[in-house]
Backbone bond lengths (Angstrom), bond angles and torsions (degrees), N, CA, C in turn:
res aa  C-N    CA-C-N  psi(-1)  N-CA   C-N-CA  omega(-1)  CA-C   N-CA-C  phi
1 M - - - 1.465 - - 1.506 111.09 -
2 N 1.309 114.17 138.98 1.515 118.59 179.00 1.567 103.13 -104.44
3 I 1.324 114.40 83.41 1.420 123.63 -179.64 1.508 114.39 -83.12
4 R 1.256 115.83 132.19 1.526 119.27 176.30 1.521 107.72 -117.05
5 Q 1.342 113.37 153.42 1.477 120.02 170.04 1.502 103.05 -121.41
6 I 1.333 112.07 123.23 1.465 117.87 -173.70 1.452 110.86 -136.41
7 E 1.385 116.05 158.04 1.496 123.14 169.65 1.482 104.90 -96.06
8 A 1.313 120.38 105.93 1.361 128.07 -177.90 1.471 115.92 -97.39
9 K 1.370 117.94 128.95 1.448 118.65 177.51 1.528 110.26 -81.06
10 I 1.348 111.91 137.79 1.540 121.73 -179.23 1.558 104.20 -78.79
11 I 1.368 118.09 126.23 1.405 119.39 177.51 1.479 109.93 -97.04
12 S 1.316 118.98 -36.02 1.466 125.00 178.91 1.464 108.42 -152.49
13 N 1.369 116.65 154.15 1.433 122.13 175.54 1.541 111.35 -150.76
14 Q 1.283 121.12 92.18 1.484 120.86 -170.54 1.516 112.91 -118.34
15 K 1.299 114.03 152.94 1.495 117.89 177.74 1.516 108.36 -86.16
16 L 1.304 115.49 137.27 1.491 122.56 174.76 1.460 107.83 -98.77
17 N 1.351 118.25 -174.12 1.431 125.39 -179.37 1.516 107.55 -63.17
18 G 1.386 119.01 147.83 1.416 122.43 -177.76 1.528 110.69 65.23
19 N 1.341 114.61 -144.96 1.466 119.40 -175.89 1.517 115.39 -102.60
20 Y 1.272 114.42 49.32 1.443 126.01 -172.39 1.449 112.13 -122.04
21 G 1.442 115.57 148.22 1.437 117.33 178.82 1.558 106.98 -132.09
22 H 1.255 116.02 157.53 1.540 124.78 175.93 1.493 109.13 -125.46
23 L 1.277 117.05 119.84 1.551 122.12 179.42 1.476 107.98 -124.41
24 E 1.378 111.32 148.25 1.500 122.86 174.03 1.472 106.07 -124.16
25 F 1.339 116.29 137.02 1.442 120.57 172.66 1.535 108.16 -129.48
26 E 1.351 111.28 160.00 1.508 117.88 179.84 1.572 112.51 -92.30
27 S 1.248 118.60 116.81 1.427 122.14 173.56 1.530 109.81 -160.46
28 G 1.324 115.22 99.63 1.479 120.86 177.92 1.461 112.93 -61.35
29 I 1.417 117.18 -35.61 1.402 122.35 -176.94 1.451 111.37 -66.24
30 I 1.306 118.48 -52.68 1.526 128.19 177.59 1.491 106.52 -55.74
31 A 1.336 117.57 -55.51 1.453 123.23 -175.26 1.477 110.48 -49.82
32 K 1.300 115.71 -50.05 1.470 124.25 -174.54 1.471 112.72 -66.77
33 Q 1.404 120.65 -29.55 1.408 122.32 -176.20 1.537 110.48 -98.79
34 A 1.226 120.88 -25.85 1.430 124.76 -172.34 1.551 116.45 -53.73
35 Q 1.261 117.82 137.58 1.486 121.75 176.70 1.574 107.62 -126.54
36 P 1.262 116.69 147.90 1.585 119.80 178.60 1.565 108.65 -51.56
37 G 1.239 117.62 135.53 1.359 126.42 -179.85 1.520 116.83 96.79
38 Q 1.344 114.58 -15.44 1.439 117.74 175.26 1.597 112.51 -81.76
39 F 1.353 115.75 168.44 1.448 117.64 -174.81 1.538 110.32 -137.50
40 V 1.247 117.41 171.82 1.503 123.37 171.92 1.524 105.44 -122.12
41 N 1.387 109.20 156.02 1.548 117.78 -177.82 1.491 102.99 -117.53
42 I 1.330 118.65 116.38 1.468 125.82 -170.13 1.518 111.99 -108.04
43 R 1.259 117.68 127.87 1.453 122.16 167.13 1.456 108.02 -89.96
44 V 1.303 120.04 113.49 1.442 124.63 -166.24 1.540 109.63 -80.50
45 V 1.275 119.30 -24.10 1.489 124.73 179.59 1.506 112.44 -143.30
46 D 1.303 118.99 160.54 1.486 123.39 179.28 1.471 112.33 -82.95
47 T 1.366 122.40 -8.20 1.444 126.30 179.80 1.476 112.46 -86.68
48 L 1.291 124.41 -180.00 1.463 126.16 -174.19 1.492 110.88 -95.07
49 D 1.319 116.76 -1.33 1.512 122.36 178.75 1.489 110.53 -127.34
50 P 1.395 116.71 107.51 1.395 131.01 6.41 1.472 109.97 -79.15
51 L 1.396 115.64 143.95 1.451 123.24 -175.52 1.529 113.94 -72.63
52 L 1.429 114.13 -46.81 1.407 117.43 -176.57 1.525 117.90 -80.24
53 R 1.303 116.42 154.25 1.475 119.23 172.73 1.515 111.77 -77.44
54 R 1.288 118.88 161.90 1.477 125.98 -178.52 1.479 109.91 -105.22
55 P 1.383 118.02 113.99 1.471 118.06 175.79 1.554 113.48 -76.59
56 I 1.318 117.96 128.20 1.470 117.04 -178.81 1.540 105.35 -139.14
57 S 1.320 113.88 138.90 1.448 122.58 -179.48 1.512 110.91 -63.96
58 I 1.279 119.34 145.96 1.512 123.78 170.71 1.488 106.36 -77.65
59 H 1.356 113.60 121.31 1.445 121.69 -176.27 1.582 108.73 -88.91
60 G 1.249 116.02 -24.58 1.564 117.52 178.83 1.487 108.07 169.95
61 V 1.378 112.33 172.74 1.464 116.36 176.98 1.636 105.85 -138.40
62 S 1.290 112.84 148.55 1.433 120.36 174.86 1.515 111.93 -140.19
63 G 1.300 115.18 108.45 1.487 115.77 -168.94 1.494 113.64 57.28
64 S 1.272 115.98 -116.17 1.559 119.92 179.15 1.498 111.00 -101.15
65 K 1.362 117.91 6.73 1.364 118.67 -178.81 1.586 110.74 -95.31
66 V 1.324 120.07 143.30 1.301 127.05 -179.58 1.591 105.11 -117.19
67 K 1.425 115.54 134.18 1.514 118.54 -176.07 1.525 105.21 -114.09
68 I 1.292 115.97 143.24 1.463 125.69 166.30 1.552 111.40 -136.76
69 I 1.333 109.82 151.00 1.456 117.94 171.64 1.494 104.31 -117.58
70 Y 1.395 115.01 136.80 1.509 120.45 173.94 1.478 110.81 -130.71
71 E 1.370 112.24 160.09 1.495 121.51 173.71 1.544 108.36 -102.97
72 I 1.296 116.67 134.68 1.480 122.10 -179.04 1.494 106.19 -85.96
73 I 1.275 119.50 93.58 1.463 122.10 -178.26 1.496 113.44 -126.06
74 G 1.250 121.76 -5.50 1.502 121.94 176.98 1.507 112.29 -154.38
75 K 1.360 114.57 -170.34 1.504 118.37 -174.73 1.491 108.59 -59.58
76 G 1.396 118.91 -47.95 1.482 121.52 -172.84 1.505 112.29 -59.75
77 T 1.357 117.67 -49.33 1.444 116.67 -179.33 1.549 111.00 -74.49
78 Q 1.235 119.15 -19.79 1.508 119.52 -178.73 1.559 102.08 -74.80
79 I 1.352 120.96 -36.52 1.482 121.74 178.72 1.556 107.33 -69.40
80 L 1.347 114.73 -41.76 1.508 117.85 -179.05 1.514 107.82 -58.25
81 S 1.339 115.31 -42.19 1.544 115.48 -176.18 1.493 112.49 -64.80
82 A 1.289 119.90 -18.33 1.479 121.27 -178.62 1.482 110.84 -94.32
83 R 1.388 118.33 -9.38 1.470 115.31 -179.05 1.565 111.09 -68.70
84 K 1.282 115.56 150.07 1.526 124.44 -167.56 1.478 111.26 -111.48
85 P 1.424 115.66 147.08 1.438 122.03 173.01 1.577 110.25 -44.21
86 G 1.253 121.29 147.26 1.449 122.57 -179.70 1.514 114.42 84.51
87 E 1.219 123.98 -23.86 1.446 130.14 172.21 1.510 114.12 -70.45
88 F 1.296 124.66 165.37 1.496 124.65 -172.42 1.517 105.63 -121.10
89 L 1.307 115.74 146.06 1.460 125.22 174.23 1.472 108.20 -120.82
90 D 1.408 114.18 140.72 1.472 119.92 174.07 1.458 107.82 -90.31
91 I 1.402 116.18 117.37 1.449 123.86 -167.84 1.504 109.01 -128.91
92 L 1.369 114.00 135.78 1.462 121.67 166.64 1.395 109.89 -106.73
93 G 1.375 119.21 135.54 1.431 123.04 -176.96 1.510 116.86 167.83
94 P 1.341 120.56 165.71 1.396 122.25 1.54 1.532 107.89 -86.15
95 L 1.374 116.88 149.59 1.408 124.37 -172.51 1.560 114.41 -115.53
96 G 1.321 118.35 153.06 1.424 121.21 175.95 1.528 113.85 77.05
97 N 1.379 112.08 174.94 1.439 118.79 176.20 1.525 110.27 -105.03
98 G 1.274 119.65 134.67 1.465 124.33 -174.69 1.430 109.75 -94.15
99 F 1.412 109.99 -162.49 1.512 116.60 -178.91 1.468 111.69 -78.59
100 D 1.341 111.74 143.00 1.498 119.99 179.70 1.608 103.96 -92.13
101 Y 1.354 110.54 88.22 1.511 113.49 -176.31 1.574 114.37 -111.16
102 L 1.281 116.38 -10.06 1.480 118.09 -171.55 1.609 111.92 -57.63
103 R 1.434 112.09 -50.34 1.338 119.16 -177.87 1.569 118.62 -78.04
104 L 1.393 108.81 -11.96 1.409 118.18 -179.45 1.488 120.20 -102.70
105 A 1.329 112.32 -4.77 1.458 117.65 -175.74 1.540 113.67 -81.98
106 K 1.341 121.86 -11.60 1.369 121.21 -170.80 1.506 112.02 -104.04
107 T 1.374 110.50 51.24 1.492 120.47 -175.76 1.514 106.88 -101.90
108 A 1.330 119.84 116.69 1.444 120.85 -174.37 1.569 114.92 -89.89
109 Q 1.332 113.04 -43.27 1.455 117.96 -170.96 1.510 112.42 -92.59
110 R 1.295 122.04 -10.34 1.474 126.51 -178.34 1.490 113.33 -125.35
111 K 1.329 116.52 145.21 1.502 119.09 -174.99 1.505 108.56 -87.42
112 N 1.411 111.45 145.17 1.427 119.75 167.53 1.519 102.01 -91.68
113 I 1.364 116.31 134.21 1.481 123.79 -178.33 1.436 109.71 -116.96
114 L 1.266 114.95 126.85 1.539 123.10 179.33 1.581 104.17 -105.55
115 I 1.332 119.88 130.73 1.391 124.33 -179.88 1.498 110.80 -121.11
116 A 1.293 121.24 121.06 1.411 123.71 -173.49 1.592 109.38 -124.22
117 G 1.310 114.94 136.48 1.407 120.73 170.40 1.472 112.77 -120.52
118 G 1.328 117.71 117.95 1.459 119.71 179.55 1.518 113.65 63.55
119 M 1.334 117.55 -126.59 1.391 123.14 177.86 1.590 114.50 -67.85
120 G 1.272 114.23 -5.56 1.495 117.59 177.42 1.443 114.20 -64.93
121 V 1.484 119.76 -6.93 1.372 120.01 178.85 1.603 110.26 -71.17
122 A 1.298 116.92 -23.02 1.520 123.79 -169.10 1.456 110.30 -56.26
123 P 1.308 120.78 -63.62 1.504 119.07 177.90 1.515 116.60 -69.03
124 L 1.354 119.92 -20.12 1.510 118.16 -177.28 1.530 109.18 -81.22
125 V 1.243 124.79 -20.91 1.497 123.62 169.75 1.555 109.28 -61.19
126 F 1.276 114.81 -45.98 1.502 117.98 174.12 1.527 111.70 -62.67
127 L 1.342 120.14 -36.44 1.443 122.28 176.82 1.485 109.58 -69.61
128 A 1.282 119.44 -40.97 1.483 124.69 -176.07 1.514 107.69 -61.31
129 E 1.333 115.76 -36.80 1.507 119.88 -175.98 1.579 103.63 -64.81
130 K 1.264 116.63 -44.47 1.501 117.51 -179.96 1.519 114.56 -66.52
131 L 1.307 115.83 -26.82 1.532 118.28 -175.63 1.482 110.28 -105.33
132 K 1.411 118.33 12.59 1.460 118.53 -168.95 1.601 113.60 -63.57
133 L 1.441 116.67 -22.50 1.339 120.04 -178.39 1.604 111.03 -67.78
134 S 1.378 115.63 -25.50 1.433 122.47 -177.60 1.572 106.64 -90.54
135 K 1.321 119.85 0.54 1.543 122.88 -177.66 1.521 109.39 48.08
136 P 1.339 119.89 69.87 1.434 118.77 179.57 1.538 111.05 -74.50
137 M 1.416 111.70 160.93 1.433 118.41 170.74 1.441 112.84 -94.82
138 I 1.280 119.86 141.30 1.474 124.58 175.24 1.507 112.19 -117.23
139 L 1.317 116.43 123.53 1.439 122.17 175.42 1.547 107.14 -105.15
140 I 1.300 119.34 126.51 1.482 120.81 -172.88 1.571 101.93 -125.50
141 G 1.364 111.54 131.12 1.477 121.95 179.09 1.486 109.06 -115.94
142 A 1.310 117.75 140.28 1.517 125.89 172.31 1.470 108.34 -150.78
143 R 1.313 114.65 166.43 1.488 119.65 178.94 1.509 110.22 -71.04
144 T 1.325 114.22 -37.40 1.491 121.25 -175.77 1.509 109.29 -149.19
145 K 1.374 115.40 160.78 1.431 121.64 178.70 1.540 117.64 -48.73
146 K 1.340 114.03 -40.94 1.412 120.74 -179.25 1.479 115.56 -63.96
147 Q 1.336 118.78 -14.33 1.496 123.93 -178.43 1.514 114.15 -101.98
148 L 1.307 111.16 6.38 1.502 115.36 178.36 1.509 111.76 -84.32
149 L 1.333 115.13 133.13 1.501 120.05 -175.97 1.462 111.70 -129.03
150 C 1.320 111.49 152.12 1.565 121.13 169.87 1.518 114.69 74.02
151 L 1.338 120.30 12.38 1.432 121.14 -177.12 1.549 112.95 -57.07
152 Q 1.302 116.73 -44.67 1.415 119.52 179.39 1.464 115.86 -69.50
153 E 1.336 115.37 -33.98 1.501 120.90 177.15 1.562 107.80 -61.44
154 F 1.236 118.47 -46.23 1.391 121.19 -178.02 1.541 112.54 -63.23
155 K 1.366 113.22 -45.59 1.436 121.52 -179.23 1.530 112.04 -62.25
156 A 1.328 117.94 -35.61 1.423 124.21 175.99 1.424 114.22 -63.83
157 L 1.376 116.20 -26.87 1.487 126.88 176.28 1.519 113.38 -80.18
158 G 1.315 116.27 -1.78 1.429 121.55 -175.83 1.557 115.92 80.79
159 C 1.332 118.63 12.77 1.413 120.71 178.42 1.565 112.00 -74.28
160 V 1.315 111.81 144.58 1.461 115.12 161.46 1.517 113.50 -76.51
161 V 1.268 120.42 123.90 1.455 125.17 -167.44 1.502 108.88 -112.73
162 K 1.323 119.24 119.08 1.454 120.12 172.10 1.603 109.13 -124.71
163 V 1.199 109.43 141.43 1.552 119.59 -174.77 1.457 121.16 -110.05
164 A 1.233 125.98 140.59 1.517 127.08 178.03 1.580 105.99 -129.85
165 T 1.258 117.70 129.04 1.508 120.51 176.00 1.556 106.08 -127.84
166 D 1.369 113.20 141.67 1.526 114.18 -178.28 1.479 111.80 -65.58
167 D 1.321 122.78 -30.33 1.452 126.75 179.81 1.501 116.03 -90.48
168 G 1.347 113.13 -6.12 1.461 116.65 179.82 1.559 114.61 78.38
169 S 1.358 116.28 12.72 1.492 117.70 -178.72 1.513 111.66 -72.59
170 S 1.295 118.12 -12.64 1.477 120.74 173.03 1.420 112.29 -156.33
171 G 1.348 114.11 132.50 1.513 115.84 178.28 1.490 117.65 69.08
172 F 1.301 113.68 -145.90 1.443 116.83 -178.96 1.497 112.49 -71.54
173 K 1.268 122.62 140.57 1.464 129.11 178.75 1.489 108.01 -89.23
174 G 1.273 117.26 111.39 1.542 124.04 175.63 1.520 111.09 138.37
175 R 1.200 118.87 -161.51 1.405 126.88 175.53 1.408 120.32 -75.01
176 V 1.232 121.46 147.78 1.446 125.28 -176.56 1.491 106.71 -65.80
177 T 1.232 126.67 -30.89 1.489 132.15 177.50 1.576 110.38 -69.64
178 D 1.317 114.96 -29.98 1.396 118.11 175.80 1.616 107.00 -73.59
179 L 1.307 117.57 -41.88 1.430 122.76 174.13 1.567 112.17 -60.18
180 L 1.311 112.96 -35.14 1.537 118.71 178.18 1.511 106.90 -63.13
181 N 1.276 119.79 -44.79 1.537 123.73 -177.63 1.511 109.30 -58.61
182 V 1.382 112.96 -42.83 1.485 119.05 -178.83 1.608 108.36 -64.68
183 V 1.294 119.00 -44.42 1.349 125.54 177.25 1.540 112.84 -61.83
184 L 1.246 116.40 -37.28 1.487 119.90 -178.53 1.541 109.92 -72.60
185 S 1.258 116.21 -25.18 1.447 118.62 -178.70 1.607 108.45 -78.76
186 Q 1.279 118.30 -9.22 1.523 120.64 -174.12 1.546 108.13 -123.95
187 T 1.264 122.92 -12.94 1.491 123.72 -171.81 1.498 111.85 -131.11
188 K 1.464 117.53 138.19 1.429 117.85 170.68 1.523 106.20 -82.94
189 V 1.340 108.27 131.73 1.576 118.01 -170.98 1.533 107.81 -111.71
190 A 1.251 119.58 139.83 1.383 129.43 174.94 1.592 111.29 -87.21
191 H 1.311 109.75 -64.14 1.486 117.37 -177.01 1.586 106.83 -147.75
192 L 1.369 109.12 157.57 1.472 116.57 172.92 1.474 112.07 -117.89
193 F 1.398 116.70 139.98 1.404 122.05 -178.90 1.529 105.86 -126.94
194 S 1.296 120.92 126.52 1.507 118.07 -173.09 1.544 110.51 -138.06
195 C 1.287 116.10 149.39 1.447 124.82 173.14 1.539 107.93 -145.38
196 G 1.396 112.99 134.25 1.528 115.95 -179.22 1.457 112.11 162.68
197 P 1.294 117.97 -167.37 1.463 121.75 175.08 1.485 117.20 -54.77
198 G 1.359 116.94 150.87 1.517 117.88 175.90 1.436 117.16 -46.21
199 P 1.437 118.54 -57.69 1.396 121.58 -174.16 1.601 114.98 -59.23
200 M 1.358 113.42 -29.10 1.498 114.82 174.23 1.494 112.43 -73.78
201 L 1.423 117.18 -39.52 1.433 121.41 175.50 1.529 112.68 -58.24
202 K 1.409 114.62 -42.57 1.473 118.01 -175.60 1.508 104.54 -66.52
203 A 1.332 119.22 -37.79 1.537 118.48 179.46 1.568 109.92 -66.53
204 V 1.308 115.66 -39.87 1.481 115.91 177.75 1.499 114.11 -61.81
205 S 1.266 113.86 -37.02 1.490 124.62 179.76 1.545 106.05 -66.05
206 Q 1.261 119.73 -45.14 1.462 122.23 176.60 1.572 110.48 -62.23
207 V 1.176 117.57 -43.21 1.596 123.56 -176.84 1.525 102.35 -66.96
208 A 1.269 122.90 -47.67 1.510 123.37 179.58 1.508 113.98 -60.14
209 Q 1.383 113.36 -35.42 1.475 116.86 -179.93 1.525 107.58 -71.27
210 E 1.259 121.39 -46.35 1.387 130.46 -174.37 1.605 108.49 -63.68
211 N 1.300 117.68 -35.99 1.334 123.90 177.25 1.568 121.16 -96.59
212 K 1.325 110.87 -0.51 1.527 121.98 178.57 1.519 109.79 60.42
213 I 1.278 118.12 47.09 1.415 122.73 176.39 1.497 115.40 -114.03
214 I 1.285 119.77 137.05 1.434 120.13 177.28 1.500 111.42 -67.44
215 A 1.344 117.26 131.65 1.495 117.64 -179.81 1.554 108.41 -133.78
216 Q 1.294 114.36 139.73 1.500 120.45 178.97 1.533 105.54 -117.48
217 L 1.291 119.63 127.82 1.359 131.68 -172.24 1.512 115.99 -116.44
218 S 1.360 116.77 118.76 1.502 115.42 175.06 1.546 108.07 -92.16
219 L 1.208 117.28 117.68 1.418 124.77 -174.32 1.584 107.87 -85.07
220 E 1.405 113.91 149.42 1.433 123.74 174.55 1.455 103.22 -105.09
221 A 1.383 116.77 140.46 1.498 120.81 176.35 1.577 109.27 -158.74
222 H 1.239 114.64 152.34 1.500 118.60 173.74 1.551 107.40 -75.54
223 M 1.233 118.59 122.26 1.476 127.00 -174.99 1.504 107.55 -117.39
224 A 1.279 114.75 146.14 1.567 122.38 171.69 1.491 109.63 -110.81
225 C 1.378 117.60 -65.59 1.484 114.24 -175.51 1.593 114.10 -81.18
226 G 1.389 114.58 -38.27 1.341 118.99 -175.68 1.558 120.31 88.70
227 V 1.345 111.56 -2.57 1.371 117.96 -175.30 1.546 114.60 -130.81
228 G 1.330 115.82 16.72 1.387 119.43 177.43 1.585 122.13 81.86
229 A 1.272 112.10 8.50 1.472 122.45 -176.24 1.572 112.64 -84.17
230 C 1.234 115.30 -38.79 1.544 121.84 -170.12 1.509 109.85 -84.55
231 L 1.325 121.06 -26.33 1.479 127.91 -173.89 1.497 112.81 62.33
232 G 1.305 112.32 30.07 1.562 116.06 -179.69 1.498 116.63 -90.34
233 C 1.320 117.97 -0.99 1.447 125.05 177.04 1.434 118.45 -122.75
234 E 1.330 115.31 29.19 1.477 121.59 -175.10 1.538 112.57 -64.08
235 V 1.281 115.38 140.77 1.494 124.72 176.29 1.454 108.59 -128.17
236 L 1.346 115.93 142.15 1.519 117.96 -178.30 1.534 106.50 -85.39
237 T 1.395 113.22 128.92 1.374 119.29 168.65 1.487 116.44 -119.61
238 K 1.289 123.90 -179.86 1.417 122.90 177.99 1.547 113.78 -71.27
239 N 1.302 113.36 -6.65 1.487 120.79 175.66 1.538 111.09 -118.94
240 G 1.314 111.33 34.84 1.522 115.51 174.41 1.615 108.53 93.57
241 Y 1.292 113.05 -171.34 1.486 120.56 179.08 1.545 108.98 -78.83
242 K 1.330 112.32 139.80 1.514 121.12 177.15 1.548 106.20 -135.87
243 S 1.402 109.05 153.14 1.481 111.07 176.76 1.435 111.89 -90.84
244 V 1.346 111.65 135.97 1.493 120.92 -179.43 1.543 109.38 -58.89
245 C 1.363 115.52 -44.95 1.432 121.79 -174.06 1.535 109.79 -67.27
246 K 1.401 120.35 -40.49 1.456 118.81 -167.37 1.553 107.46 -98.74
247 D 1.335 114.83 -46.59 1.541 117.62 -176.02 1.557 111.26 -86.32
248 G 1.312 116.38 -18.56 1.431 124.88 178.37 1.562 106.66 -113.56
249 P 1.213 116.61 -150.61 1.479 130.47 14.91 1.546 110.49 -82.01
250 V 1.445 117.27 -8.15 1.470 117.03 177.65 1.510 112.77 -92.78
251 F 1.266 115.97 132.51 1.516 121.79 176.54 1.471 108.94 -132.50
252 F 1.336 121.22 147.28 1.344 123.56 170.36 1.541 109.58 -68.40
253 S 1.285 122.70 137.72 1.426 122.53 -170.97 1.649 112.75 -59.26
254 E 1.253 116.75 -32.23 1.455 121.54 -177.62 1.597 110.43 -68.49
255 E 1.340 111.28 -20.28 1.448 113.70 177.32 1.496 117.64 -71.49
256 L 1.319 114.55 -23.65 1.404 121.34 -166.62 1.576 113.00 -93.03
257 T 1.337 114.60 147.93 1.423 123.66 175.45 1.474 109.69 -114.69
258 W 1.410 116.76 108.59 1.462 122.48 -171.61 1.608 108.91 -86.33
């Protein structure tokens, strides 16, 4: 990994619907190196409280700008939401291993399907941009309509967008993995790419295995260092324990032991 620690200037920091924020910062180095599925580790303040950095997926790049989406769920992200354009953030990145998409993107007759749960949409927009020539399908799951994110961004990239909500307030009523089963009964699929909560990823892995489809999963985990030193985000694989931050966060589903 070619990791950089930089002082990055905040370009914009806006609140999205619900409890979410969208931030852009300036870093030509990270923007040039970043791949879909990688993340940055952000120190939100210069003081020792909060002590740990916040790992956040890279949502996209535009020129020298790097985009992230974050959920305001604790002290660190609350502080991040209050940071202003023109201020600077101490950032490590790009971190981790992203999606292996280069040799998979040139599929003509079968669809690449992206499955997002909640905040899992963040890295999948970046991936969809790389896969846009193959016109991927994106399945987005959320508890309710108000928690759906990035629909217009996916549509602008030419993706076929399908939505599942637990309460039926938008699209398919039920889990996004139930919607995936419906889609698989109607569509020839090349590969699955997914990011979201653990139970959803486990279900995607099971669906992929049953249908003999290659699936790449971006795992969510609590991280301290972000570089594999603290061993705080270990996950069991068929080849022993691996760090989500260093060896992942993206794994092929057949590697994982649930």
